[in-house]
N, C-alpha and C positions, 0 to 999 in steps of 0.2 A: 559212690559211683566209681566204677573202674573204666578206664579207657585202655583198649588193647595196645600193645606196643606198636602195631601197624595201624595207623589211623589216617584221617583226612583233614586237611586244613582248607577251610573255606575263607577266602579273602575277598572283601567287597570294597570297591573304590567308588566314591561319589563326592559331591560338594557339600560343604557345611550348611548351605542354605536349603538343601533338599528336604522336603517334608513328606510325611505320610499321615493322612487324616489329621492334619493340624499339628502333629508332633514333629520334632526333628527326626529325620530318617534314621540316624544312628540310634536314637533312643527306641524307636519303634522296632528296629531290627533286633536289638538286644532283648527287649521285652518278649518279642515273638520267639526268639531262640530259647529264652528261659521257659516260656510256656510249652515249648516243644521238648523240654527236658534235655536240651543239648548240654554237653559237659561244661561249657563256659564260653564267654565272649569277651573280647577286649576291643575298646574303641581307641584309635590313634588319630591324632590331629597333626597334619603336616604343615610345616611353615611355608612351603612353596610347592607348586606342581602345576601340571596342565593335563588336559584330557583330549577327547576327540575334536574339540573346537580349536585347540592349540592356543587358547587364551591362558595367559600366565596368571595364576592366583598366588598372591604373596601376602605375607603379614607385615610388609613394610609400613612404617609409621604414617607416611603421607597418604596412604590409600584409605578411602572412606568405607568401601565395601570389600571385605576380605573374601568371602565364600571359599574358605581354605579347604584343601583336600582332607577328606576323612577316609579312614580305613577301619573296617570292622573285621576282626579275625575270630573265627570259630573253629574249634577242634573237637572232633568226635569220630565215631565210626563212620565208614563210608556210607553204610546203609542209612544212618540217621541224617547225615549231611545231605545225601541225595533226596531223601524224603522231605527235607526242608526247602529245597530249591523252588518248587512251585509256589510256596507261600512267599518266598523272597521275590520271585518274579512279579507277583502282584503288587509289591510294595515299591519297586524301583522305577522311577520315571526315566532314568538314564544312569549310566555308570558302567563299571567293569566288574565282572565276577570271575574269580579264578579258583581252581581246585588243584591241590597238590597232595600227593601221598607223603605222609610224614611218619617218623618214628618217635613215639612218645618215650622219653627217658625217665620222666618223673611226673607224678600227678598225685596230689593229696598227701596226707600224713604217712600212708603206707610207703610211698616212694621215698620219703625222707628217711624213714627207718631203714629201708633196704640200703639206701646210699650210705647211711652212717655205719652200717654193719660192714661195708666194703672198705671203709677207711681204716 
């Protein structure tokens, strides 16, 4: 699979406790992205953050319930990302979704070979 140099980054922010059909939301999103043949997805867990409620979520030792911030990042063509948005909308109870135009510098073994040739 090749991603063009000009691509789109879909970034999804939500809480670790969020679920979709009994699964952690981050897992459900990644599985849906894979099923949609998107180029790749990465899940990031934040140590501290807050959202629309302004409630601070932190990983401090004395807290019993973390509900830490989660971010899923997906990069692919703008067309494929936009086609995925309606499915994502049906999965999200709340959260923040952002889109950014990005330039892909390297993806897969072909990118590594091209980069090595430049050195």
